[in-house]
Structures are given as C-alpha cells and as structure tokens.
C-alpha positions as CSV (number, residue, x, y, z in Angstrom):
1,M,-28.5,-28.1,-0.5
2,N,-28.1,-25.1,-2.8
3,S,-26.8,-22.9,0.1
4,T,-24.2,-25.6,1.0
5,S,-23.1,-25.8,-2.6
6,N,-22.8,-22.0,-2.7
7,I,-20.7,-21.9,0.4
8,R,-18.4,-24.6,-0.9
9,S,-18.0,-22.8,-4.2
10,L,-17.1,-19.5,-2.4
11,L,-14.5,-21.3,-0.2
12,T,-13.0,-23.0,-3.3
13,A,-12.9,-19.7,-5.2
14,G,-11.3,-18.0,-2.1
15,W,-8.7,-20.8,-1.8
16,L,-7.8,-20.6,-5.5
17,Q,-7.6,-16.8,-5.4
18,G,-5.2,-17.1,-2.5
19,A,-3.1,-19.8,-4.0
20,I,-2.5,-18.2,-7.4
21,P,-0.2,-15.3,-6.2
22,P,2.3,-17.4,-4.3
23,I,2.5,-19.8,-7.3
24,L,3.0,-16.8,-9.6
25,L,5.7,-15.4,-7.2
26,V,7.7,-18.7,-7.3
27,A,7.3,-19.0,-11.1
28,L,8.5,-15.4,-11.6
29,I,11.6,-16.0,-9.5
30,L,12.5,-19.2,-11.4
31,I,11.9,-17.6,-14.8
32,I,14.1,-14.6,-14.1
33,E,16.8,-16.8,-12.5
34,L,16.8,-18.9,-15.7
35,A,16.9,-15.8,-17.9
36,A,19.5,-14.0,-15.9
37,P,21.5,-16.3,-13.6
38,G,22.5,-14.6,-10.4
39,F,19.2,-13.1,-9.6
40,L,18.9,-15.4,-6.5
41,S,22.1,-14.1,-5.0
42,G,22.0,-12.9,-1.4
43,E,22.8,-9.3,-2.4
44,T,20.0,-9.2,-4.9
45,L,17.5,-10.7,-2.4
46,M,18.4,-8.1,0.2
47,L,18.0,-5.4,-2.4
48,L,14.6,-6.9,-3.3
49,L,13.5,-6.8,0.4
50,A,14.7,-3.2,0.8
51,N,13.0,-2.0,-2.4
52,T,9.8,-3.9,-1.5
53,A,9.5,-2.4,2.0
54,V,8.2,1.1,1.1
55,L,5.9,-0.3,-1.6
56,F,4.5,-2.9,0.9
57,I,3.9,-0.3,3.6
58,L,2.0,1.9,1.2
59,A,0.0,-1.0,-0.2
60,A,-0.8,-2.4,3.3
61,G,-2.5,0.9,4.1
62,V,-4.6,1.0,1.0
63,T,-5.5,-2.7,1.6
64,F,-7.8,-1.7,4.4
65,V,-9.6,0.8,2.2
66,I,-10.0,-1.8,-0.7
67,L,-11.3,-4.4,1.8
68,I,-14.2,-2.1,2.7
69,G,-15.0,-1.7,-1.1
70,G,-13.4,1.7,-1.5
71,I,-10.2,3.1,-3.0
72,D,-7.6,5.6,-1.9
73,L,-6.0,7.7,-4.7
74,S,-4.3,10.1,-2.3
75,I,-1.7,7.8,-0.9
76,Q,1.1,9.0,-3.1
77,A,0.4,12.7,-2.3
78,V,0.3,12.0,1.4
79,A,3.6,10.1,1.2
80,S,5.2,12.9,-0.7
81,L,3.9,15.5,1.8
82,A,5.3,13.4,4.7
83,S,8.7,13.4,3.0
84,V,8.6,17.2,2.7
85,I,7.6,17.6,6.3
86,L,10.4,15.3,7.5
87,A,13.1,16.9,5.4
88,Q,12.1,20.4,6.6
89,L,11.8,19.5,10.3
90,L,14.7,17.1,10.8
91,P,17.4,19.7,11.2
92,G,15.4,21.6,13.8
93,I,13.6,19.0,15.9
94,G,15.4,15.8,15.1
95,M,13.6,12.5,15.6
96,A,10.4,14.3,16.6
97,A,10.0,15.1,12.9
98,F,8.9,11.5,12.2
99,P,5.8,11.5,14.4
100,V,4.8,15.0,13.1
101,A,5.0,13.9,9.5
102,I,3.1,10.7,10.3
103,L,0.4,12.7,12.2
104,G,-0.1,14.7,9.0
105,G,-0.9,11.5,7.1
106,L,-3.3,10.4,9.8
107,L,-5.2,13.7,9.7
108,F,-5.5,13.7,5.9
109,G,-6.6,10.1,6.0
110,I,-9.4,11.0,8.4
111,L,-10.3,13.9,6.1
112,S,-10.7,11.6,3.2
113,G,-12.8,9.2,5.2
114,Y,-15.0,12.0,6.5
115,V,-15.6,13.4,3.0
116,H,-16.5,10.0,1.7
117,V,-18.7,9.0,4.6
118,R,-20.3,12.2,5.9
119,L,-20.6,14.0,2.6
120,K,-21.6,10.8,0.6
121,V,-18.8,11.4,-2.0
122,P,-17.6,8.3,-3.8
123,S,-14.2,7.2,-2.4
124,F,-12.3,7.6,-5.6
125,V,-13.6,11.2,-6.0
126,A,-13.1,12.1,-2.3
127,T,-9.5,10.8,-2.3
128,L,-8.7,12.3,-5.7
129,A,-9.7,15.6,-4.4
130,T,-8.0,15.2,-1.0
131,G,-4.9,14.1,-2.9
132,G,-5.0,17.3,-4.9
133,V,-5.2,19.4,-1.8
134,V,-2.3,17.5,-0.2
135,A,-0.2,17.8,-3.3
136,G,-0.8,21.5,-3.3
137,I,0.2,21.8,0.3
138,A,3.4,19.8,-0.4
139,L,4.3,22.1,-3.3
140,W,3.6,25.2,-1.2
141,L,5.7,24.0,1.8
142,A,8.6,22.9,-0.4
143,D,8.3,25.9,-2.7
144,G,8.0,23.5,-5.6
145,R,11.4,21.9,-5.2
146,A,13.1,18.9,-3.6
147,I,14.5,19.5,-0.1
148,T,17.8,17.8,0.6
149,I,18.3,16.3,4.1
150,E,21.6,17.8,5.2
151,E,24.3,16.0,7.2
152,A,22.8,17.0,10.5
153,G,19.5,15.5,9.6
154,R,21.0,12.3,8.2
155,E,22.2,11.4,11.7
156,N,18.6,10.8,12.6
157,T,17.9,8.7,9.6
158,A,21.0,6.5,9.6
159,W,19.1,3.7,11.5
160,I,16.7,3.4,8.6
161,N,19.5,2.9,6.1
162,G,21.4,0.4,8.3
163,T,21.1,-3.4,8.6
164,V,20.3,-5.8,11.4
165,A,22.1,-9.2,11.2
166,G,22.6,-8.5,7.5
167,V,18.9,-7.7,6.8
168,P,18.0,-4.1,5.8
169,A,16.4,-2.3,8.7
170,V,13.7,-0.9,6.4
171,A,12.7,-4.5,5.6
172,L,12.4,-5.2,9.3
173,I,10.3,-2.1,9.8
174,A,8.0,-3.3,7.0
175,A,7.8,-6.7,8.6
176,V,6.7,-5.3,12.0
177,I,4.1,-3.1,10.3
178,G,2.9,-6.0,8.3
179,L,2.5,-8.2,11.4
180,V,0.6,-5.5,13.3
181,A,-1.7,-4.9,10.3
182,F,-2.2,-8.7,9.9
183,F,-3.2,-9.2,13.5
184,A,-5.4,-6.0,13.5
185,L,-7.3,-7.4,10.5
186,R,-7.7,-10.9,11.8
187,Y,-8.1,-10.5,15.5
188,T,-9.7,-7.1,16.2
189,P,-13.3,-6.0,15.8
190,F,-12.2,-3.3,13.3
191,G,-10.7,-6.0,11.1
192,R,-13.7,-8.2,11.2
193,H,-16.0,-5.2,10.6
194,S,-13.9,-4.1,7.6
195,L,-14.3,-7.5,5.9
196,A,-18.1,-7.4,6.8
197,V,-18.5,-4.0,5.3
198,G,-16.7,-5.0,2.1
199,A,-18.7,-8.2,1.8
200,G,-22.0,-6.4,2.1
201,E,-22.7,-3.0,3.6
202,P,-26.5,-3.5,4.1
203,A,-25.8,-6.8,6.0
204,A,-23.1,-5.1,8.1
205,L,-25.6,-2.3,9.0
206,A,-28.2,-4.9,9.9
207,A,-25.7,-6.7,12.1
208,G,-25.2,-3.5,14.1
209,I,-21.7,-2.6,12.8
210,N,-20.9,1.1,12.9
211,V,-20.1,1.3,9.1
212,P,-19.2,5.0,9.0
213,R,-16.7,4.6,11.8
214,T,-15.2,1.5,10.2
215,K,-14.7,3.3,6.9
216,I,-13.2,6.4,8.5
217,I,-10.7,4.3,10.5
218,A,-9.8,2.4,7.3
219,F,-8.9,5.7,5.5
220,A,-7.1,6.9,8.6
221,V,-4.9,3.7,8.6
222,S,-4.3,4.2,4.9
223,G,-3.1,7.8,5.4
224,T,-1.0,6.9,8.4
225,L,0.9,4.1,6.6
226,A,1.3,6.3,3.5
227,A,3.0,8.9,5.7
228,I,5.2,6.2,7.2
229,A,6.2,5.1,3.7
230,G,6.9,8.7,2.7
231,T,9.2,9.3,5.7
232,I,11.1,6.1,5.1
233,L,11.5,6.9,1.4
234,A,12.8,10.4,2.3
235,A,15.2,8.9,4.8
236,R,16.5,6.4,2.2
237,L,16.9,9.1,-0.5
238,S,18.1,11.8,1.9
239,S,15.5,14.1,0.3
240,G,11.9,15.2,0.5
241,S,10.0,16.2,-2.6
242,P,6.3,17.2,-3.4
243,N,6.4,14.4,-6.1
244,L,8.6,11.9,-4.4
245,A,6.1,9.1,-4.3
246,N,4.1,10.0,-7.5
247,Q,5.2,6.8,-9.3
248,L,4.1,4.5,-6.5
249,L,0.3,4.8,-6.7
250,L,-0.2,2.3,-9.5
251,P,2.4,-0.3,-8.2
252,A,0.8,0.0,-4.7
253,I,-2.7,-0.7,-5.9
254,A,-1.4,-3.3,-8.2
255,A,0.3,-5.0,-5.3
256,V,-3.0,-5.2,-3.4
257,I,-5.0,-6.6,-6.3
258,V,-2.3,-8.9,-7.6
259,G,-1.9,-10.3,-4.1
260,G,-5.5,-11.6,-4.3
261,T,-7.5,-8.9,-2.5
262,A,-10.8,-8.3,-4.4
263,I,-11.2,-4.8,-5.7
264,T,-14.9,-5.1,-4.7
265,G,-13.9,-5.7,-1.1
266,G,-14.7,-8.3,1.5
267,L,-12.0,-10.8,0.5
268,G,-8.2,-10.5,1.0
269,G,-5.7,-9.3,3.5
270,V,-2.3,-7.9,4.3
271,A,-0.5,-11.2,3.9
272,R,-1.7,-11.4,0.4
273,T,-0.6,-7.8,-0.2
274,A,2.9,-8.8,1.0
275,V,3.0,-11.4,-1.8
276,G,1.7,-9.0,-4.3
277,A,4.3,-6.4,-3.3
278,L,7.0,-9.0,-3.8
279,I,5.6,-9.9,-7.2
280,I,5.6,-6.2,-8.3
281,S,9.2,-5.7,-7.1
282,I,10.4,-8.8,-8.8
283,V,8.8,-7.7,-12.0
284,R,10.5,-4.3,-11.7
285,I,13.9,-5.7,-10.8
286,G,13.6,-8.6,-13.1
287,M,12.9,-6.3,-16.0
288,T,16.2,-4.6,-15.3
289,F,18.0,-8.0,-15.0
290,I,16.6,-9.3,-18.3
291,G,17.3,-6.0,-20.0
292,I,13.7,-4.7,-20.7
293,N,13.4,-1.0,-21.1
294,I,12.7,0.7,-17.8
295,F,10.2,3.0,-19.4
296,A,8.0,-0.1,-20.1
297,E,7.4,-0.6,-16.3
298,N,4.1,1.2,-16.2
299,V,2.9,-0.6,-19.3
300,V,3.6,-3.9,-17.5
301,F,2.0,-2.7,-14.2
302,G,-1.1,-1.6,-16.1
303,A,-1.4,-4.9,-17.9
304,V,-0.8,-6.9,-14.7
305,L,-3.4,-4.8,-12.9
306,I,-6.1,-5.3,-15.6
307,T,-5.4,-9.0,-15.6
308,A,-5.5,-9.3,-11.8
309,V,-8.8,-7.3,-11.5
310,A,-10.4,-9.4,-14.2
311,I,-9.5,-12.5,-12.2
312,T,-10.4,-11.3,-8.7
313,I,-13.4,-9.1,-9.3
314,D,-16.8,-10.2,-7.9
315,R,-19.0,-9.4,-10.8
316,S,-22.1,-9.6,-8.7
317,K,-20.9,-6.4,-6.9
318,I,-20.0,-4.4,-10.0
319,A,-23.1,-2.2,-9.7
320,I,-22.1,-1.2,-6.1
321,I,-18.4,-0.5,-6.4
322,K,-17.8,2.5,-4.3
C-alpha cells in the first residue's frame, strides 16, 4: 500500500512539475502583451523563434548531462571555439568548415566525459577545467580577437540567415535537432539509460547498464550541440570570437531547469527544455519591450534559476549531486 502511494505521489509530482512551465510561458506572454501591446505581432514572434534557436540547441545538449545527474560548465567555451574555427576555415574550405568545427565540440565533449568518468573527477570540476582549456585554445587560435567572416565566407552561411515559408531557417534547424534529441531520449537505449543513471546510479549498475559509457555519450552530445550552437551563432553574427557565447551559459542552464528538468537528474527531457528556452527568451525580449534595464538580465536569470532549482530539486538526492 505504501509503495503504491509513493508511486502515485511521484507521478503527481512529475505531472505538476511538467505542467508549471507551459502555464508560466502562457502567463508571461499575456503579461508582456498587456504591458506592451504589440508583443504578439508576427514579426516579434519570428524574432523570438530566431533568438531562441541557439539558446535551445545549447540547452538541449546540456539537458542530457543534467539528466544523468551531472553538469557541463564548458558549453559556452566549446561554442565560442567552434565559432572561431568556423570563421577561420570558411574562406578556405567552405561548407566543410561546419563539420570540422562540430567535430571539435564532439572531441572536447568526450574529453570532459572521460575526465569525469575515468578520473573520477566531479562533473562541475571536470567541465570547468575542460572549459578553461577550450577557452585558452580559442584565444590562441584567434589571437585574442574577433574574426570577421568576410564576404566570401558569408556565401556559405546565407542559408542559416534565410527563411523558409516565412520561418527563420535557424528556428527550423533547432526544431530538427530538438526532434532528434527528443526521439533519442525517449526511444533509444541511450535515452532510457540516461534517465536510469540520473534516477539512481547504483540501481542502474545493478540493472546491467554501462554507466560510464552512458555518461561519456551524454557529455559528447553536449559538446556536439554546443559546437553546433556556436557555428550557428557565428553565421548569424558573421563573426567568430573566443568569448562569443560567454553570456549563454547561465541562460542555457536556466532554460533546462526552468523547463522542469530536475538538477539532480532522472526527470525531465528535451521538450521541457524547449519550453524553458522560450521562457528565458521571452523574459529577455519582454524586459526590452517593457523598458527594464538590459543590464538587469543576469540578475533576473539568477533569481529565476534559484527559484526553479528550489522547486524542482529532489532533496533526497542532495548528498549525491555529482
């Protein structure tokens, strides 16, 4: 009887946790529209989708790491490095610069996972250190400056800045990545194993799950998507820089947590992250519409993140947060 009650309470908690973000999203849209009429115009909505795309791709990657109970603090450095690689290689090798830059993200994601798993270093320390190495490489490659993508290189990035049936291409790219990530999480062994590891690592080991491999793959996915986000950001801004994505770490993690993915792992998903990314973007754009000082953004993001963690955290796992 007690076990049945526990299961019901967990299901109810999960349902409520999943329902709050969409309700908050709708409420924010209505509040901002009332405070600044015109927010729901087609032009603003397309701008919202375009601005959310890079944030969502970055957040989708780190979602996999958070689901296993870890954290990836290197994503902004990986994204910035990818932007530098793209800007440097586009004039010489054209479209081939994209897979090269993305491969760099994959390799550094695997490195983070290896340091965490094989060397038994906590994920926040492992990725903080890896992020420092990546940031240093980006500074070295770019000689500490931004690299402008010249006209010849822009011919290969025009498709990212275009539209398809009025919808920004970058939003469609994010949608495709989101769908692939969603199906990978829900319908593949890796996705199920990730949730199992986050829910309880000892139980996952006892069930025969290859926990080290699952963790390394999660970090590899995070690094790969961070690099994709960096290349898209560079293409949109026609520039690569060692610090191009530095301001996206907090919003990306906030998007995951605000969307309803538990910081302790085992509960959440990419669909929730999409809602969280929209919430973060609406807060950012809404602040501009309402007239709130842009420098208050990080204050708002920090407050939102603290509130979201306080709501979603599983306090029974606090002692084993990795």
